[in-house]
C-alpha positions as CSV (number, residue, x, y, z in Angstrom):
1,M,0.0,0.0,0.0
2,K,1.3,3.4,-0.9
3,V,2.0,5.8,1.9
4,A,-0.6,8.3,0.8
5,E,-3.3,5.5,0.8
6,R,-2.1,4.3,4.2
7,L,-2.3,7.8,5.6
8,K,-5.8,8.2,4.3
9,K,-6.8,5.0,6.0
10,I,-5.2,6.0,9.3
11,A,-6.7,9.4,9.1
12,A,-10.2,8.0,8.4
13,S,-9.9,5.5,11.3
14,T,-8.8,8.1,13.8
15,G,-11.5,10.6,12.8
16,L,-9.1,13.5,12.9
17,I,-9.7,14.3,9.2
18,T,-12.1,13.0,6.6
19,C,-10.6,11.9,3.3
20,S,-12.8,11.8,0.3
21,D,-11.8,10.2,-3.0
22,S,-10.5,13.6,-4.2
23,T,-8.6,14.3,-1.0
24,S,-4.9,14.5,-1.9
25,I,-2.1,13.8,0.6
26,P,1.3,14.4,-0.9
27,E,3.4,11.3,-1.1
28,T,6.2,11.4,1.4
29,N,9.2,9.1,1.9
30,V,8.5,7.1,5.1
31,M,11.6,6.2,7.0
32,Q,12.7,2.7,6.0
33,T,13.4,1.4,9.5
34,R,13.6,-2.2,8.4
35,T,16.8,-1.6,6.4
36,L,18.6,-0.3,9.5
37,S,21.2,-2.6,11.3
38,L,20.2,-3.5,14.8
39,T,23.6,-4.8,15.7
40,E,24.6,-1.4,17.2
41,L,21.4,-1.4,19.2
42,Q,22.1,-4.7,20.7
43,Q,25.7,-3.7,21.6
44,E,24.4,-0.6,23.3
45,F,21.7,-2.5,25.3
46,D,24.2,-5.1,26.3
47,R,26.4,-2.4,27.8
48,T,23.8,-0.3,29.5
49,N,20.3,-1.8,29.9
50,R,21.3,-5.1,31.5
51,Q,23.3,-3.2,34.2
52,Q,20.5,-0.7,34.8
53,S,17.5,-3.0,34.9
54,G,18.9,-6.4,35.6
55,A,16.5,-7.7,33.0
56,L,16.8,-11.2,31.7
57,S,16.6,-9.9,28.1
58,A,18.4,-6.6,27.6
59,E,16.5,-5.8,24.4
60,L,13.2,-5.9,26.3
61,A,14.4,-3.4,28.9
62,V,15.0,-0.5,26.5
63,D,12.9,2.6,26.9
64,F,10.7,3.2,23.9
65,D,11.9,6.8,23.6
66,R,15.5,5.5,23.3
67,L,14.3,2.9,20.8
68,F,12.7,5.6,18.5
69,E,15.9,7.7,18.9
70,A,18.1,4.7,18.0
71,M,15.9,3.8,15.1
72,K,16.3,7.4,13.9
73,V,12.6,8.3,13.8
74,P,12.8,11.9,12.4
75,A,11.7,14.8,14.5
76,F,9.8,17.9,13.2
77,S,10.8,21.4,13.8
78,H,7.5,22.3,15.3
79,G,8.2,19.8,18.1
80,W,4.9,17.9,17.8
81,N,4.7,14.2,17.2
82,A,2.4,11.2,17.7
83,K,3.6,10.8,21.3
84,S,3.0,14.4,22.2
85,V,-0.5,14.2,20.8
86,A,-1.1,11.1,22.8
87,T,0.2,12.8,26.0
88,Y,-2.0,15.8,25.2
89,L,-5.1,13.6,24.9
90,Q,-4.4,12.3,28.4
91,S,-4.4,15.7,30.0
92,N,-7.0,16.4,32.6
93,D,-8.7,19.1,30.6
94,I,-9.1,16.9,27.5
95,L,-10.3,13.9,29.5
96,K,-13.3,15.9,30.6
97,L,-14.4,16.3,27.0
98,N,-16.4,13.9,24.8
99,R,-14.8,12.4,21.8
100,Q,-16.1,15.0,19.3
101,E,-15.1,17.8,21.5
102,T,-11.7,16.2,21.9
103,K,-11.2,16.0,18.2
104,Q,-12.2,19.6,17.6
105,T,-9.9,20.8,20.4
106,L,-7.0,18.8,19.2
107,L,-7.4,20.1,15.6
108,R,-7.6,23.6,16.8
109,V,-4.5,23.3,18.9
110,L,-2.5,21.7,16.1
111,Q,-3.7,24.5,13.7
112,E,-2.8,27.2,16.2
113,N,0.7,25.7,16.5
114,K,1.0,25.4,12.7
115,V,1.3,21.6,12.9
116,P,0.3,19.8,9.7
117,L,-1.8,16.7,10.3
118,E,0.3,14.9,7.8
119,D,3.3,15.3,10.1
120,I,1.5,13.6,13.0
121,L,0.3,10.8,10.8
122,M,3.7,10.4,9.3
123,D,5.3,10.2,12.7
124,A,2.8,7.6,13.8
125,V,3.6,5.5,10.7
126,N,7.4,5.9,11.3
127,R,7.0,4.9,15.0
128,D,4.9,1.9,14.0
129,N,7.5,0.8,11.4
130,A,10.2,1.2,14.1
131,L,8.2,-0.9,16.6
132,D,7.5,-3.6,14.0
133,A,11.2,-3.7,13.0
134,Y,12.3,-3.9,16.6
135,E,9.7,-6.6,17.3
136,Q,11.3,-8.7,14.6
137,F,14.7,-8.1,16.2
138,A,13.5,-8.9,19.7
139,H,11.7,-12.0,18.5
140,G,14.8,-13.1,16.8
141,K,16.8,-12.8,20.1
142,L,14.0,-14.8,21.8
143,Q,14.3,-17.5,19.2
144,E,18.1,-17.6,19.7
145,R,17.7,-18.0,23.5
146,T,14.9,-20.6,23.0
147,T,17.0,-22.7,20.7
148,K,19.9,-22.6,23.1
149,R,17.7,-23.4,26.1
150,Q,16.0,-26.3,24.3
151,A,19.5,-27.7,23.6
152,E,20.4,-27.3,27.3
153,I,17.1,-29.0,28.4
154,A,17.8,-31.9,26.0
155,A,21.3,-32.3,27.4
156,L,19.9,-32.2,31.0
157,E,17.2,-34.8,30.1
158,R,19.9,-37.1,28.7
159,E,21.9,-36.7,31.9
160,I,18.7,-37.4,33.9
161,A,18.1,-40.5,31.8
162,Q,21.7,-41.7,32.4
163,C,21.3,-41.0,36.1
164,N,18.1,-43.0,36.2
165,E,19.8,-45.9,34.5
166,R,22.7,-45.7,37.0
167,I,20.1,-45.7,39.9
168,Q,18.3,-48.7,38.5
169,L,21.6,-50.6,38.0
170,T,22.8,-49.7,41.5
171,E,19.5,-50.8,43.0
172,K,19.7,-54.1,41.0
173,L,23.3,-54.7,42.2
174,Q,22.2,-54.0,45.8
175,S,19.3,-56.4,45.5
176,Q,21.6,-59.1,44.0
177,D,24.1,-58.5,46.8
178,E,21.5,-59.0,49.5
179,E,20.1,-62.1,47.9
180,A,23.6,-63.6,47.6
181,Y,24.3,-62.8,51.2
182,Q,21.1,-64.6,52.3
183,V,22.1,-67.6,50.3
184,W,25.6,-67.6,51.9
185,L,23.9,-67.1,55.4
186,R,21.8,-70.2,54.9
187,K,24.9,-72.2,54.0
188,K,26.7,-70.7,57.1
189,I,23.8,-71.7,59.3
190,A,23.9,-75.3,57.9
191,Q,27.6,-75.4,58.8
192,E,26.8,-74.2,62.4
193,E,24.0,-76.7,62.8
194,D,26.4,-79.5,61.8
195,L,28.9,-78.2,64.5
196,V,26.1,-78.1,67.1
197,N,25.3,-81.7,66.3
198,V,29.0,-82.7,66.6
199,V,29.4,-80.9,69.9
200,S,26.2,-82.3,71.3
201,M,27.7,-85.8,70.9
202,I,30.5,-84.9,73.2
203,T,29.1,-82.5,75.8
204,S,25.8,-81.0,76.9
205,E,27.3,-77.6,77.2
206,N,26.1,-75.0,74.7
207,K,29.3,-74.0,72.9
208,I,28.0,-73.2,69.4
209,S,25.9,-70.3,68.3
210,V,23.6,-70.6,65.2
211,G,22.8,-67.6,63.0
212,S,19.3,-66.5,61.9
213,V,18.4,-66.1,58.2
214,N,15.9,-63.2,58.9
215,S,17.9,-61.1,61.3
216,G,21.4,-62.3,60.7
217,T,21.9,-62.6,64.5
218,K,23.1,-65.7,66.3
219,K,21.4,-67.7,69.0
220,G,22.7,-70.3,71.3
221,T,21.8,-74.0,71.1
222,K,19.7,-75.7,73.7
């Protein structure tokens, strides 16, 4: 869509001006923010914003005014822009008015300050382009972090799986060890019972102790 057509659409939606088919808005070169390199922005944010805000993602901590400045949104000599209009619309005096009165008051103020409506609309388009371009940049950084974290999660999951395998193997070894001990204990008890039998043939004294399979303790013979 040509800039003039886009401005007409924005103007009509805001209600600030009414554009008929014969209304002519001069074609103006809108700032091509998407052709700007964002590398310098990231370098600046890495140096300052992370220290100032402690944010996890430095690019998300940047103030929007600094963003527009860094993206080189042009300023007008009359000092008005879309943000100043938005601020004006939030003033106490304006908030008391209805929508139609607000429109009329705003148009009168802009006219008194010799501010072309096209400038405000153009600034809004420029800011929107800057925000869209920066959104793509911020989303790209998010995707980079997401890919890295997914790789880290996958590595941790592999480590967890290995740990679980080691746990299962250790538990199996422990179970086998205990079973082997019980088998040996039964053989030991059988040996002790043979000794008890031998001793009983010679004396009535209780000289041999016999172990227990369940407790592993020993008890004397009777």
